[in-house]
mmCIF file of the N, C-alpha and C atoms, coordinates in Angstrom:
data_MODEL
# 
_entry.id   MODEL 
# 
loop_
_atom_site.group_PDB 
_atom_site.id 
_atom_site.type_symbol 
_atom_site.label_atom_id 
_atom_site.label_alt_id 
_atom_site.label_comp_id 
_atom_site.label_asym_id 
_atom_site.label_entity_id 
_atom_site.label_seq_id 
_atom_site.pdbx_PDB_ins_code 
_atom_site.Cartn_x 
_atom_site.Cartn_y 
_atom_site.Cartn_z 
_atom_site.occupancy 
_atom_site.B_iso_or_equiv 
_atom_site.pdbx_formal_charge 
_atom_site.auth_seq_id 
_atom_site.auth_comp_id 
_atom_site.auth_asym_id 
_atom_site.auth_atom_id 
_atom_site.pdbx_PDB_model_num 
ATOM 1   N N  . MET A 1 1  ? -0.677 -50.879 -25.302 1.00 0.00 ? 1  MET A N  1 
ATOM 2   C CA . MET A 1 1  ? -0.264 -50.646 -24.046 1.00 0.00 ? 1  MET A CA 1 
ATOM 3   C C  . MET A 1 1  ? 1.202  -51.002 -23.858 1.00 0.00 ? 1  MET A C  1 
ATOM 4   N N  . LYS A 1 2  ? 2.122  -50.512 -23.402 1.00 0.00 ? 2  LYS A N  1 
ATOM 5   C CA . LYS A 1 2  ? 3.662  -50.883 -23.504 1.00 0.00 ? 2  LYS A CA 1 
ATOM 6   C C  . LYS A 1 2  ? 3.580  -51.736 -22.571 1.00 0.00 ? 2  LYS A C  1 
ATOM 7   N N  . ASN A 1 3  ? 4.894  -52.663 -23.357 1.00 0.00 ? 3  ASN A N  1 
ATOM 8   C CA . ASN A 1 3  ? 5.192  -53.689 -22.619 1.00 0.00 ? 3  ASN A CA 1 
ATOM 9   C C  . ASN A 1 3  ? 6.281  -53.047 -21.774 1.00 0.00 ? 3  ASN A C  1 
ATOM 10  N N  . LEU A 1 4  ? 6.452  -52.991 -20.196 1.00 0.00 ? 4  LEU A N  1 
ATOM 11  C CA . LEU A 1 4  ? 7.125  -52.372 -19.201 1.00 0.00 ? 4  LEU A CA 1 
ATOM 12  C C  . LEU A 1 4  ? 8.241  -53.353 -18.993 1.00 0.00 ? 4  LEU A C  1 
ATOM 13  N N  . THR A 1 5  ? 8.306  -54.383 -19.280 1.00 0.00 ? 5  THR A N  1 
ATOM 14  C CA . THR A 1 5  ? 8.981  -55.666 -18.609 1.00 0.00 ? 5  THR A CA 1 
ATOM 15  C C  . THR A 1 5  ? 10.581 -55.205 -19.374 1.00 0.00 ? 5  THR A C  1 
ATOM 16  N N  . GLN A 1 6  ? 11.714 -54.804 -18.145 1.00 0.00 ? 6  GLN A N  1 
ATOM 17  C CA . GLN A 1 6  ? 13.244 -54.546 -18.682 1.00 0.00 ? 6  GLN A CA 1 
ATOM 18  C C  . GLN A 1 6  ? 13.720 -55.741 -19.196 1.00 0.00 ? 6  GLN A C  1 
ATOM 19  N N  . THR A 1 7  ? 14.526 -55.631 -20.385 1.00 0.00 ? 7  THR A N  1 
ATOM 20  C CA . THR A 1 7  ? 14.816 -56.294 -20.930 1.00 0.00 ? 7  THR A CA 1 
ATOM 21  C C  . THR A 1 7  ? 16.620 -55.975 -21.015 1.00 0.00 ? 7  THR A C  1 
ATOM 22  N N  . PRO A 1 8  ? 17.491 -56.590 -20.583 1.00 0.00 ? 8  PRO A N  1 
ATOM 23  C CA . PRO A 1 8  ? 18.957 -56.960 -20.630 1.00 0.00 ? 8  PRO A CA 1 
ATOM 24  C C  . PRO A 1 8  ? 19.340 -56.085 -22.157 1.00 0.00 ? 8  PRO A C  1 
ATOM 25  N N  . SER A 1 9  ? 20.386 -55.164 -21.764 1.00 0.00 ? 9  SER A N  1 
ATOM 26  C CA . SER A 1 9  ? 20.864 -54.652 -23.050 1.00 0.00 ? 9  SER A CA 1 
ATOM 27  C C  . SER A 1 9  ? 22.248 -55.791 -23.352 1.00 0.00 ? 9  SER A C  1 
ATOM 28  N N  . LEU A 1 10 ? 22.038 -55.204 -24.666 1.00 0.00 ? 10 LEU A N  1 
ATOM 29  C CA . LEU A 1 10 ? 22.980 -56.197 -24.617 1.00 0.00 ? 10 LEU A CA 1 
ATOM 30  C C  . LEU A 1 10 ? 24.316 -55.736 -24.283 1.00 0.00 ? 10 LEU A C  1 
ATOM 31  N N  . LYS A 1 11 ? 24.327 -54.912 -24.443 1.00 0.00 ? 11 LYS A N  1 
ATOM 32  C CA . LYS A 1 11 ? 26.532 -54.469 -24.173 1.00 0.00 ? 11 LYS A CA 1 
ATOM 33  C C  . LYS A 1 11 ? 26.359 -54.653 -22.462 1.00 0.00 ? 11 LYS A C  1 
ATOM 34  N N  . GLU A 1 12 ? 25.754 -55.066 -21.600 1.00 0.00 ? 12 GLU A N  1 
ATOM 35  C CA . GLU A 1 12 ? 25.271 -56.007 -20.179 1.00 0.00 ? 12 GLU A CA 1 
ATOM 36  C C  . GLU A 1 12 ? 25.743 -57.403 -20.159 1.00 0.00 ? 12 GLU A C  1 
ATOM 37  N N  . GLU A 1 13 ? 27.363 -57.779 -19.779 1.00 0.00 ? 13 GLU A N  1 
ATOM 38  C CA . GLU A 1 13 ? 27.667 -58.687 -19.690 1.00 0.00 ? 13 GLU A CA 1 
ATOM 39  C C  . GLU A 1 13 ? 28.102 -59.058 -18.735 1.00 0.00 ? 13 GLU A C  1 
ATOM 40  N N  . ILE A 1 14 ? 28.068 -60.504 -18.473 1.00 0.00 ? 14 ILE A N  1 
ATOM 41  C CA . ILE A 1 14 ? 28.242 -60.947 -16.932 1.00 0.00 ? 14 ILE A CA 1 
ATOM 42  C C  . ILE A 1 14 ? 29.801 -61.789 -16.932 1.00 0.00 ? 14 ILE A C  1 
ATOM 43  N N  . ILE A 1 15 ? 30.093 -60.777 -15.635 1.00 0.00 ? 15 ILE A N  1 
ATOM 44  C CA . ILE A 1 15 ? 31.357 -61.982 -15.445 1.00 0.00 ? 15 ILE A CA 1 
ATOM 45  C C  . ILE A 1 15 ? 31.347 -63.159 -14.768 1.00 0.00 ? 15 ILE A C  1 
ATOM 46  N N  . LEU A 1 16 ? 31.782 -64.179 -15.321 1.00 0.00 ? 16 LEU A N  1 
ATOM 47  C CA . LEU A 1 16 ? 31.518 -65.421 -14.877 1.00 0.00 ? 16 LEU A CA 1 
ATOM 48  C C  . LEU A 1 16 ? 33.220 -65.821 -14.199 1.00 0.00 ? 16 LEU A C  1 
ATOM 49  N N  . LEU A 1 17 ? 33.500 -66.623 -13.208 1.00 0.00 ? 17 LEU A N  1 
ATOM 50  C CA . LEU A 1 17 ? 34.646 -66.577 -12.628 1.00 0.00 ? 17 LEU A CA 1 
ATOM 51  C C  . LEU A 1 17 ? 34.559 -67.994 -11.681 1.00 0.00 ? 17 LEU A C  1 
ATOM 52  N N  . SER A 1 18 ? 33.834 -68.818 -12.121 1.00 0.00 ? 18 SER A N  1 
ATOM 53  C CA . SER A 1 18 ? 33.652 -70.253 -11.910 1.00 0.00 ? 18 SER A CA 1 
ATOM 54  C C  . SER A 1 18 ? 34.871 -71.116 -11.889 1.00 0.00 ? 18 SER A C  1 
ATOM 55  N N  . GLU A 1 19 ? 34.836 -71.090 -12.968 1.00 0.00 ? 19 GLU A N  1 
ATOM 56  C CA . GLU A 1 19 ? 35.681 -71.837 -14.212 1.00 0.00 ? 19 GLU A CA 1 
ATOM 57  C C  . GLU A 1 19 ? 36.937 -71.235 -14.616 1.00 0.00 ? 19 GLU A C  1 
ATOM 58  N N  . GLU A 1 20 ? 38.313 -71.767 -14.302 1.00 0.00 ? 20 GLU A N  1 
ATOM 59  C CA . GLU A 1 20 ? 39.311 -71.072 -14.441 1.00 0.00 ? 20 GLU A CA 1 
ATOM 60  C C  . GLU A 1 20 ? 39.035 -70.432 -15.617 1.00 0.00 ? 20 GLU A C  1 
ATOM 61  N N  . THR A 1 21 ? 38.872 -70.989 -17.064 1.00 0.00 ? 21 THR A N  1 
ATOM 62  C CA . THR A 1 21 ? 38.896 -70.531 -18.422 1.00 0.00 ? 21 THR A CA 1 
ATOM 63  C C  . THR A 1 21 ? 38.229 -69.518 -18.157 1.00 0.00 ? 21 THR A C  1 
ATOM 64  N N  . ASP A 1 22 ? 36.811 -69.209 -17.734 1.00 0.00 ? 22 ASP A N  1 
ATOM 65  C CA . ASP A 1 22 ? 36.370 -67.742 -17.560 1.00 0.00 ? 22 ASP A CA 1 
ATOM 66  C C  . ASP A 1 22 ? 36.884 -66.405 -17.186 1.00 0.00 ? 22 ASP A C  1 
ATOM 67  N N  . ARG A 1 23 ? 38.164 -66.942 -16.118 1.00 0.00 ? 23 ARG A N  1 
ATOM 68  C CA . ARG A 1 23 ? 38.482 -65.971 -15.233 1.00 0.00 ? 23 ARG A CA 1 
ATOM 69  C C  . ARG A 1 23 ? 39.374 -65.623 -16.015 1.00 0.00 ? 23 ARG A C  1 
ATOM 70  N N  . ASN A 1 24 ? 40.278 -66.514 -16.860 1.00 0.00 ? 24 ASN A N  1 
ATOM 71  C CA . ASN A 1 24 ? 41.566 -65.780 -17.534 1.00 0.00 ? 24 ASN A CA 1 
ATOM 72  C C  . ASN A 1 24 ? 40.814 -65.413 -18.663 1.00 0.00 ? 24 ASN A C  1 
ATOM 73  N N  . TYR A 1 25 ? 39.663 -65.495 -18.981 1.00 0.00 ? 25 TYR A N  1 
ATOM 74  C CA . TYR A 1 25 ? 39.703 -64.469 -20.371 1.00 0.00 ? 25 TYR A CA 1 
ATOM 75  C C  . TYR A 1 25 ? 39.094 -63.700 -20.723 1.00 0.00 ? 25 TYR A C  1 
ATOM 76  N N  . TRP A 1 26 ? 38.386 -63.283 -18.906 1.00 0.00 ? 26 TRP A N  1 
ATOM 77  C CA . TRP A 1 26 ? 37.799 -61.808 -18.480 1.00 0.00 ? 26 TRP A CA 1 
ATOM 78  C C  . TRP A 1 26 ? 39.076 -61.074 -17.907 1.00 0.00 ? 26 TRP A C  1 
ATOM 79  N N  . ALA A 1 27 ? 40.030 -61.835 -17.313 1.00 0.00 ? 27 ALA A N  1 
ATOM 80  C CA . ALA A 1 27 ? 41.275 -61.236 -17.316 1.00 0.00 ? 27 ALA A CA 1 
ATOM 81  C C  . ALA A 1 27 ? 42.086 -60.343 -18.115 1.00 0.00 ? 27 ALA A C  1 
ATOM 82  N N  . ASN A 1 28 ? 42.370 -61.124 -19.643 1.00 0.00 ? 28 ASN A N  1 
ATOM 83  C CA . ASN A 1 28 ? 42.853 -60.765 -20.259 1.00 0.00 ? 28 ASN A CA 1 
ATOM 84  C C  . ASN A 1 28 ? 42.022 -60.056 -20.994 1.00 0.00 ? 28 ASN A C  1 
ATOM 85  N N  . ARG A 1 29 ? 40.540 -60.438 -21.383 1.00 0.00 ? 29 ARG A N  1 
ATOM 86  C CA . ARG A 1 29 ? 39.599 -59.142 -21.724 1.00 0.00 ? 29 ARG A CA 1 
ATOM 87  C C  . ARG A 1 29 ? 40.238 -57.930 -21.005 1.00 0.00 ? 29 ARG A C  1 
ATOM 88  N N  . LEU A 1 30 ? 40.275 -57.918 -19.815 1.00 0.00 ? 30 LEU A N  1 
ATOM 89  C CA . LEU A 1 30 ? 39.820 -56.425 -18.922 1.00 0.00 ? 30 LEU A CA 1 
ATOM 90  C C  . LEU A 1 30 ? 41.921 -55.725 -19.012 1.00 0.00 ? 30 LEU A C  1 
ATOM 91  N N  . GLY A 1 31 ? 42.489 -56.682 -19.087 1.00 0.00 ? 31 GLY A N  1 
ATOM 92  C CA . GLY A 1 31 ? 44.096 -56.689 -19.251 1.00 0.00 ? 31 GLY A CA 1 
ATOM 93  C C  . GLY A 1 31 ? 44.496 -56.516 -17.749 1.00 0.00 ? 31 GLY A C  1 
ATOM 94  N N  . VAL A 1 32 ? 44.457 -57.477 -16.858 1.00 0.00 ? 32 VAL A N  1 
ATOM 95  C CA . VAL A 1 32 ? 44.765 -57.542 -15.630 1.00 0.00 ? 32 VAL A CA 1 
ATOM 96  C C  . VAL A 1 32 ? 44.747 -58.868 -15.278 1.00 0.00 ? 32 VAL A C  1 
ATOM 97  N N  . SER A 1 33 ? 45.326 -58.891 -14.335 1.00 0.00 ? 33 SER A N  1 
ATOM 98  C CA . SER A 1 33 ? 45.674 -61.183 -13.786 1.00 0.00 ? 33 SER A CA 1 
ATOM 99  C C  . SER A 1 33 ? 43.896 -61.106 -12.942 1.00 0.00 ? 33 SER A C  1 
ATOM 100 N N  . SER A 1 34 ? 43.961 -62.595 -12.934 1.00 0.00 ? 34 SER A N  1 
ATOM 101 C CA . SER A 1 34 ? 42.554 -63.440 -12.414 1.00 0.00 ? 34 SER A CA 1 
ATOM 102 C C  . SER A 1 34 ? 42.668 -62.908 -11.032 1.00 0.00 ? 34 SER A C  1 
ATOM 103 N N  . GLU A 1 35 ? 43.584 -62.726 -10.380 1.00 0.00 ? 35 GLU A N  1 
ATOM 104 C CA . GLU A 1 35 ? 43.921 -61.776 -8.936  1.00 0.00 ? 35 GLU A CA 1 
ATOM 105 C C  . GLU A 1 35 ? 43.114 -60.898 -8.880  1.00 0.00 ? 35 GLU A C  1 
ATOM 106 N N  . VAL A 1 36 ? 43.413 -59.903 -10.290 1.00 0.00 ? 36 VAL A N  1 
ATOM 107 C CA . VAL A 1 36 ? 43.272 -58.442 -9.472  1.00 0.00 ? 36 VAL A CA 1 
ATOM 108 C C  . VAL A 1 36 ? 41.735 -58.855 -9.756  1.00 0.00 ? 36 VAL A C  1 
ATOM 109 N N  . LEU A 1 37 ? 41.346 -59.289 -11.145 1.00 0.00 ? 37 LEU A N  1 
ATOM 110 C CA . LEU A 1 37 ? 39.857 -59.425 -11.424 1.00 0.00 ? 37 LEU A CA 1 
ATOM 111 C C  . LEU A 1 37 ? 38.214 -59.762 -10.126 1.00 0.00 ? 37 LEU A C  1 
ATOM 112 N N  . LYS A 1 38 ? 39.506 -60.789 -9.642  1.00 0.00 ? 38 LYS A N  1 
ATOM 113 C CA . LYS A 1 38 ? 38.437 -61.570 -8.399  1.00 0.00 ? 38 LYS A CA 1 
ATOM 114 C C  . LYS A 1 38 ? 38.358 -60.257 -7.819  1.00 0.00 ? 38 LYS A C  1 
ATOM 115 N N  . SER A 1 39 ? 39.133 -59.739 -6.975  1.00 0.00 ? 39 SER A N  1 
ATOM 116 C CA . SER A 1 39 ? 39.445 -58.674 -6.185  1.00 0.00 ? 39 SER A CA 1 
ATOM 117 C C  . SER A 1 39 ? 38.438 -57.331 -6.532  1.00 0.00 ? 39 SER A C  1 
ATOM 118 N N  . ALA A 1 40 ? 38.724 -57.209 -8.128  1.00 0.00 ? 40 ALA A N  1 
ATOM 119 C CA . ALA A 1 40 ? 37.540 -55.938 -8.255  1.00 0.00 ? 40 ALA A CA 1 
ATOM 120 C C  . ALA A 1 40 ? 36.138 -56.887 -8.170  1.00 0.00 ? 40 ALA A C  1 
ATOM 121 N N  . VAL A 1 41 ? 35.919 -57.750 -8.113  1.00 0.00 ? 41 VAL A N  1 
ATOM 122 C CA . VAL A 1 41 ? 34.562 -58.690 -8.240  1.00 0.00 ? 41 VAL A CA 1 
ATOM 123 C C  . VAL A 1 41 ? 34.038 -57.816 -6.879  1.00 0.00 ? 41 VAL A C  1 
ATOM 124 N N  . ARG A 1 42 ? 35.397 -58.307 -5.957  1.00 0.00 ? 42 ARG A N  1 
ATOM 125 C CA . ARG A 1 42 ? 34.831 -58.780 -4.213  1.00 0.00 ? 42 ARG A CA 1 
ATOM 126 C C  . ARG A 1 42 ? 34.520 -57.147 -3.744  1.00 0.00 ? 42 ARG A C  1 
ATOM 127 N N  . ALA A 1 43 ? 35.209 -56.719 -4.537  1.00 0.00 ? 43 ALA A N  1 
ATOM 128 C CA . ALA A 1 43 ? 35.030 -54.742 -4.166  1.00 0.00 ? 43 ALA A CA 1 
ATOM 129 C C  . ALA A 1 43 ? 33.557 -54.217 -4.553  1.00 0.00 ? 43 ALA A C  1 
ATOM 130 N N  . THR A 1 44 ? 33.670 -54.801 -5.961  1.00 0.00 ? 44 THR A N  1 
ATOM 131 C CA . THR A 1 44 ? 32.270 -54.003 -6.265  1.00 0.00 ? 44 THR A CA 1 
ATOM 132 C C  . THR A 1 44 ? 31.148 -54.683 -5.784  1.00 0.00 ? 44 THR A C  1 
ATOM 133 N N  . ARG A 1 45 ? 30.974 -55.979 -5.802  1.00 0.00 ? 45 ARG A N  1 
ATOM 134 C CA . ARG A 1 45 ? 29.786 -57.165 -5.189  1.00 0.00 ? 45 ARG A CA 1 
ATOM 135 C C  . ARG A 1 45 ? 29.155 -57.566 -6.600  1.00 0.00 ? 45 ARG A C  1 
ATOM 136 N N  . SER A 1 46 ? 30.251 -57.390 -7.287  1.00 0.00 ? 46 SER A N  1 
ATOM 137 C CA . SER A 1 46 ? 29.135 -56.984 -8.685  1.00 0.00 ? 46 SER A CA 1 
ATOM 138 C C  . SER A 1 46 ? 29.568 -58.152 -9.549  1.00 0.00 ? 46 SER A C  1 
ATOM 139 N N  . ILE A 1 47 ? 28.801 -58.766 -10.740 1.00 0.00 ? 47 ILE A N  1 
ATOM 140 C CA . ILE A 1 47 ? 29.470 -59.866 -12.105 1.00 0.00 ? 47 ILE A CA 1 
ATOM 141 C C  . ILE A 1 47 ? 29.281 -58.887 -13.482 1.00 0.00 ? 47 ILE A C  1 
ATOM 142 N N  . MET A 1 48 ? 28.942 -57.681 -13.001 1.00 0.00 ? 48 MET A N  1 
ATOM 143 C CA . MET A 1 48 ? 28.494 -57.077 -14.777 1.00 0.00 ? 48 MET A CA 1 
ATOM 144 C C  . MET A 1 48 ? 30.000 -55.848 -15.266 1.00 0.00 ? 48 MET A C  1 
ATOM 145 N N  . LEU A 1 49 ? 30.100 -56.524 -16.376 1.00 0.00 ? 49 LEU A N  1 
ATOM 146 C CA . LEU A 1 49 ? 31.346 -56.012 -17.190 1.00 0.00 ? 49 LEU A CA 1 
ATOM 147 C C  . LEU A 1 49 ? 31.355 -54.521 -16.396 1.00 0.00 ? 49 LEU A C  1 
ATOM 148 N N  . ASN A 1 50 ? 30.242 -53.934 -17.206 1.00 0.00 ? 50 ASN A N  1 
ATOM 149 C CA . ASN A 1 50 ? 30.492 -52.399 -16.419 1.00 0.00 ? 50 ASN A CA 1 
ATOM 150 C C  . ASN A 1 50 ? 30.797 -52.042 -15.499 1.00 0.00 ? 50 ASN A C  1 
ATOM 151 N N  . GLN A 1 51 ? 30.719 -52.188 -14.531 1.00 0.00 ? 51 GLN A N  1 
ATOM 152 C CA . GLN A 1 51 ? 30.973 -51.759 -13.243 1.00 0.00 ? 51 GLN A CA 1 
ATOM 153 C C  . GLN A 1 51 ? 32.196 -52.601 -13.055 1.00 0.00 ? 51 GLN A C  1 
ATOM 154 N N  . ILE A 1 52 ? 32.453 -53.623 -13.125 1.00 0.00 ? 52 ILE A N  1 
ATOM 155 C CA . ILE A 1 52 ? 33.525 -53.984 -12.793 1.00 0.00 ? 52 ILE A CA 1 
ATOM 156 C C  . ILE A 1 52 ? 35.280 -53.117 -13.658 1.00 0.00 ? 52 ILE A C  1 
ATOM 157 N N  . ALA A 1 53 ? 34.775 -53.003 -15.080 1.00 0.00 ? 53 ALA A N  1 
ATOM 158 C CA . ALA A 1 53 ? 35.893 -52.411 -15.635 1.00 0.00 ? 53 ALA A CA 1 
ATOM 159 C C  . ALA A 1 53 ? 35.642 -50.500 -15.164 1.00 0.00 ? 53 ALA A C  1 
ATOM 160 N N  . ALA A 1 54 ? 34.559 -50.017 -14.492 1.00 0.00 ? 54 ALA A N  1 
ATOM 161 C CA . ALA A 1 54 ? 34.848 -48.815 -14.054 1.00 0.00 ? 54 ALA A CA 1 
ATOM 162 C C  . ALA A 1 54 ? 35.846 -48.797 -12.790 1.00 0.00 ? 54 ALA A C  1 
ATOM 163 N N  . TYR A 1 55 ? 35.497 -49.739 -12.218 1.00 0.00 ? 55 TYR A N  1 
ATOM 164 C CA . TYR A 1 55 ? 36.203 -49.713 -10.940 1.00 0.00 ? 55 TYR A CA 1 
ATOM 165 C C  . TYR A 1 55 ? 37.685 -49.933 -10.833 1.00 0.00 ? 55 TYR A C  1 
ATOM 166 N N  . LEU A 1 56 ? 37.974 -50.623 -11.785 1.00 0.00 ? 56 LEU A N  1 
ATOM 167 C CA . LEU A 1 56 ? 39.421 -51.202 -12.345 1.00 0.00 ? 56 LEU A CA 1 
ATOM 168 C C  . LEU A 1 56 ? 39.912 -50.115 -12.961 1.00 0.00 ? 56 LEU A C  1 
ATOM 169 N N  . SER A 1 57 ? 39.407 -49.443 -14.048 1.00 0.00 ? 57 SER A N  1 
ATOM 170 C CA . SER A 1 57 ? 39.393 -47.901 -14.670 1.00 0.00 ? 57 SER A CA 1 
ATOM 171 C C  . SER A 1 57 ? 39.571 -46.459 -13.349 1.00 0.00 ? 57 SER A C  1 
ATOM 172 N N  . GLN A 1 58 ? 39.462 -46.410 -12.440 1.00 0.00 ? 58 GLN A N  1 
ATOM 173 C CA . GLN A 1 58 ? 39.106 -46.107 -11.269 1.00 0.00 ? 58 GLN A CA 1 
ATOM 174 C C  . GLN A 1 58 ? 40.460 -46.377 -10.560 1.00 0.00 ? 58 GLN A C  1 
ATOM 175 N N  . GLN A 1 59 ? 40.893 -47.399 -10.141 1.00 0.00 ? 59 GLN A N  1 
ATOM 176 C CA . GLN A 1 59 ? 41.894 -47.710 -9.360  1.00 0.00 ? 59 GLN A CA 1 
ATOM 177 C C  . GLN A 1 59 ? 42.987 -47.400 -10.313 1.00 0.00 ? 59 GLN A C  1 
ATOM 178 N N  . LYS A 1 60 ? 42.894 -47.685 -11.810 1.00 0.00 ? 60 LYS A N  1 
ATOM 179 C CA . LYS A 1 60 ? 44.001 -47.430 -12.147 1.00 0.00 ? 60 LYS A CA 1 
ATOM 180 C C  . LYS A 1 60 ? 44.657 -45.813 -12.438 1.00 0.00 ? 60 LYS A C  1 
ATOM 181 N N  . ASN A 1 61 ? 43.246 -44.822 -12.503 1.00 0.00 ? 61 ASN A N  1 
ATOM 182 C CA . ASN A 1 61 ? 43.384 -43.394 -12.338 1.00 0.00 ? 61 ASN A CA 1 
ATOM 183 C C  . ASN A 1 61 ? 44.062 -43.104 -11.254 1.00 0.00 ? 61 ASN A C  1 
ATOM 184 N N  . LYS A 1 62 ? 43.594 -43.757 -9.788  1.00 0.00 ? 62 LYS A N  1 
ATOM 185 C CA . LYS A 1 62 ? 44.290 -43.804 -8.517  1.00 0.00 ? 62 LYS A CA 1 
ATOM 186 C C  . LYS A 1 62 ? 45.897 -43.994 -8.658  1.00 0.00 ? 62 LYS A C  1 
ATOM 187 N N  . ILE A 1 63 ? 46.438 -45.245 -9.217  1.00 0.00 ? 63 ILE A N  1 
ATOM 188 C CA . ILE A 1 63 ? 47.381 -45.334 -9.304  1.00 0.00 ? 63 ILE A CA 1 
ATOM 189 C C  . ILE A 1 63 ? 48.160 -44.561 -9.793  1.00 0.00 ? 63 ILE A C  1 
ATOM 190 N N  . SER A 1 64 ? 47.862 -43.998 -11.088 1.00 0.00 ? 64 SER A N  1 
ATOM 191 C CA . SER A 1 64 ? 49.258 -43.488 -11.856 1.00 0.00 ? 64 SER A CA 1 
ATOM 192 C C  . SER A 1 64 ? 49.171 -41.722 -11.140 1.00 0.00 ? 64 SER A C  1 
ATOM 193 N N  . ILE A 1 65 ? 48.348 -41.644 -10.276 1.00 0.00 ? 65 ILE A N  1 
ATOM 194 C CA . ILE A 1 65 ? 47.950 -40.504 -9.898  1.00 0.00 ? 65 ILE A CA 1 
ATOM 195 C C  . ILE A 1 65 ? 48.943 -39.761 -8.843  1.00 0.00 ? 65 ILE A C  1 
ATOM 196 N N  . SER A 1 66 ? 49.218 -41.031 -8.010  1.00 0.00 ? 66 SER A N  1 
ATOM 197 C CA . SER A 1 66 ? 49.638 -41.443 -6.718  1.00 0.00 ? 66 SER A CA 1 
ATOM 198 C C  . SER A 1 66 ? 51.083 -41.128 -6.975  1.00 0.00 ? 66 SER A C  1 
# 
């Protein structure tokens, strides 16, 4: 019988914003300010790196098209 329990992928990373050092790390890693990072988390209602990165990429594309 197969184990149907899903295990999170190693590529799934969670962005934690509770500590300033964590916010600064993720903001630097994503190339944005900590305020932009917090806004992205609020806008996506997610703390998953892949979703935040996709949102920021989409926002960057919107700005470059304008």
